[in-house]
N, C-alpha and C positions, 0 to 999 in steps of 0.2 A: 167739505171745509167749510169751514167758517170762519165768519167773520172777522181776521182779529183786530183793536181797537190799542198799536201801537204810532207812541210818538207827532199823536197828538193826530193821528192819521186809521180811517179805516180800512184795513187793508184784504183783496181776499186774488186768490193768482186760481184763473183754467186757464182746461187743458181741450184740449178740443179734437177731431179729427185727422185735421185736413186744415189749411191757408180758409177757405171759400167759410168752414166753417164759424172758425173763428173773428173773420171780416163779417160773417150775416150776424154776428152775437153783440160785437159793437154799431151795427147801423140800429137794431131793436135797443139795444143799452144810449144813442144817441136822441131815439125820437123819446126816449122814458124822459131824457135827459133837458130836453128841451126845455117841452110839456110844464120842469117844475124849476128851470132855470135853473140847475142845479148842475153845473158839469166836470164830470170824473179827470182823477190823474189816472192815464192809461199809456201800458206799453205794452204792444206786440209785437212777436217776435211767431215766426213762422205759426204754428198751433196753439199756440200760447194767449192768452192774454192775463193779465197785474193790470189791477183798478186801486188810486187807492183815493178816500173822501171823506174832506174836511169844507170850511165853511171859510170861506175868507170873510167875507162881510163880522162875521163875529170873531175873529182874531184865530181863525187857519187851527179851529180843531173842530172837535166833530159832533156833531151836534141831530136832536130828532128832523128833520133834512135829511141829513148823510143815510140818515139806521131806515128811515123814510124809502131812501132810492138808494141803502143794499135791498133792499125785497124783493124792492118791484124788478132787479137786475137777479133773485137769484131763484125769484118765478118763469123768470123768461130758458133755464136752463132745466 
């Protein structure tokens, strides 16, 4: 599944085998996001993680910073 640009956000849903895998993924994403000082909006329910990216400093629109983080996230799965 690809990232979808909708309502000034990049969005993608991820599914894992169980909660532990989903949480481990979120931990890896958090490390990348912290290094970039660019933090996602996300929701986790059991084995699924939904992520939305936009850049607050640019007026809550999708920027190259969001696309860069999205690429980094995709490398984790």
